[in-house]
C-alpha positions in Angstrom: -28.1 16.5 -24.0 -27.7 12.5 -23.9 -28.9 10.3 -21.3 -25.1 9.9 -21.1 -23.9 13.3 -19.7 -23.7 12.1 -16.7 -20.7 9.6 -17.3 -19.5 11.7 -19.7 -18.9 14.2 -16.7 -17.3 10.8 -15.1 -15.2 10.0 -17.8 -14.1 13.6 -17.9 -13.4 13.9 -14.3 -10.9 10.5 -14.1 -9.3 12.2 -17.5 -8.4 15.2 -15.3 -7.6 13.1 -12.1 -4.8 10.6 -14.1 -3.3 14.2 -16.1 -3.0 16.2 -13.0 -1.3 12.5 -11.8 1.1 12.1 -14.7 2.2 15.5 -14.1 0.7 17.4 -17.0 -0.8 20.6 -17.9 -3.9 20.6 -20.1 -2.1 21.9 -23.0 1.0 19.5 -22.3 -1.5 17.1 -22.4 -3.6 18.1 -25.8 -0.5 18.8 -27.9 0.6 14.5 -26.5 -2.9 13.5 -27.9 -2.6 15.6 -31.2 -5.9 17.7 -30.4 -6.3 21.5 -28.5 -6.3 22.4 -24.9 -9.9 23.3 -25.9 -10.7 19.9 -26.8 -9.7 18.3 -24.1 -10.6 21.1 -21.7 -14.5 20.1 -23.4 -13.8 16.3 -22.7 -13.0 16.7 -18.8 -15.4 18.5 -18.4 -18.1 16.4 -20.1 -19.1 19.0 -22.7 -17.6 16.9 -25.7 -17.5 12.8 -26.0 -14.1 11.3 -27.5 -13.9 9.1 -29.9 -13.1 5.1 -29.5 -9.8 6.3 -30.6 -9.5 9.0 -28.3 -10.2 7.2 -25.7 -7.0 4.3 -26.7 -4.9 7.3 -27.1 -5.8 8.9 -23.6 -5.1 5.6 -22.1 -2.0 5.0 -23.6 -0.4 8.0 -23.5 -1.2 8.6 -19.4 0.2 4.4 -19.3 -3.5 3.2 -18.0 -5.2 0.6 -18.6 -8.9 1.7 -20.5 -11.0 0.9 -18.3 -9.6 2.9 -15.2 -11.1 5.7 -17.1 -14.8 3.9 -16.6 -13.6 3.4 -13.0 -16.2 5.3 -11.5 
């Protein structure tokens, strides 16, 4: 555990929220990102911490600003 676990959970909730707004399942979104559905699921619940590259790719794929993922 890190001192930022709460923030990673909030980040993951934002990813899930925007993914659902885009009408994508975890599987569909994971394929677009080039990661496994399991990895995406772990990001969405805050277990895994995405790289900067993946954060930017998530935002680009969802057609949102990167900062939107951190608006919590």
